[in-house]
C-alpha angles and dihedrals in degrees: 000000000000118000120208134174128227092283088051095246111155121228106240110143131059121192113202121197107204099182138007092218126099135176091222132063101209121190087231102060111352113035111193094229086064106030095040127144095291095052112131104233122193111290111246093248092061093055117098113253121230092257093054094047089050093053091048091048092050089049089053095044090054090061096048112289110143104167126057118192123184114214140159150130083314109327096210088067091072108091120245092011089160089064092059091046091054091052094048093044091062097055110115112245098028114128104177137024115192143166136212112212143163085229097229090121102034099097091067095037109037099091098049093042087055092045089051092054108269111150105188145008126207107205122204107225115159098173139007090210105093093217094052091041090052093051090049096047093046099222100068095252116166125244089222091077091052093049091053087052092054090050091048091052091050091049088052089056096250121145110248132206127175122221118202122186108206118216121180114244092012115066110358092114087063099058097087096042089050092052090049089050089053090046095052089053099040097237140125127269127193123197114207127198112241102261136195096247110165123345106276107062094087094237119191123176090230089065094063118101105206113237090236089063091052092047091053089051094051094045089067090070103023131053092228117191121186120251107237102187094079119161120222108264098034108134098198128080099220135207132185136192116232112256096020107092096173100042112080133154121214136182128212106200106180090151106043099027111022117203102190094131093061095045113130098171135113123184129213114203123219090254096054105265120134117220129193096197136041087225097046120140095206140017141207118262108235098157098067094055088042093053090045091061105265115172128239093253093050088053091051090052091051097050090043094057092043091054094046092051098050119121104166121156105147095149091052091047089050088056088051095048091243105103120129117250104223119074138155118262120265090232087061100043098038128230 
């Protein structure tokens, strides 16, 4: 069975937040002045158990989901994450099991994650310079540790992609070095416009560097050609360099070029709520009926109805000056 909404967009991608905790306090989603040492994270009993995550994932796969991505917070702060990956990788119909991570814990975990069935990792890396990187992550962590994690993931046979949030006046000097870093390792890099995720990152439109500006800068050093075979639902405008099959540059332009109408993603929060938009104010409680004994088929009916009824277009409304103010934090929803 294939589920589509009113605009006939198929549901294909489930982002699963396995924890709301993170060992960084990045300016982008968990600024240190808000998420400090005294911040009240979710109690353990409120977090979905692995069996519950698997059951929800199976329900969503049965209505069209083909990609599962583990997020957080920092997913590697969830104990025994490889056990969950092993369970998700065995679900019939799943084509891709991936993870978004800050990379700081990858060196110790990459091999067992690969052995459990993880296919790819997307590593958040906003700078190679340790001082700039420390400013971006909010705790003074060094880029060296993340770079070690990237190399460990490659050695373990995992696919690797770099995500870089671009913020005017902070890390613009790092954009070319990061592209060269990806080129040397023959991996992909995505530049993401600084977005107003949540309500605490102090977003201002003048802090956004439009993707076109980044592309122009990179084209001075690389012969970038647009990728033409793009599937519906892809969020990035991608470019490749002839003769370099692994190296690819992409741009996620939620601010300058919204792509709401092609979105095919649903998000599952760590405490068991489904969200149909990264910028959503409220979600749909799936944990309560699950813990009350709801069957697989009943879950399927619930998520089918939720997807068909969706009408999210936050980024378009932002462009029109009509976007709602209150939103869930990105650390809660996952990237």
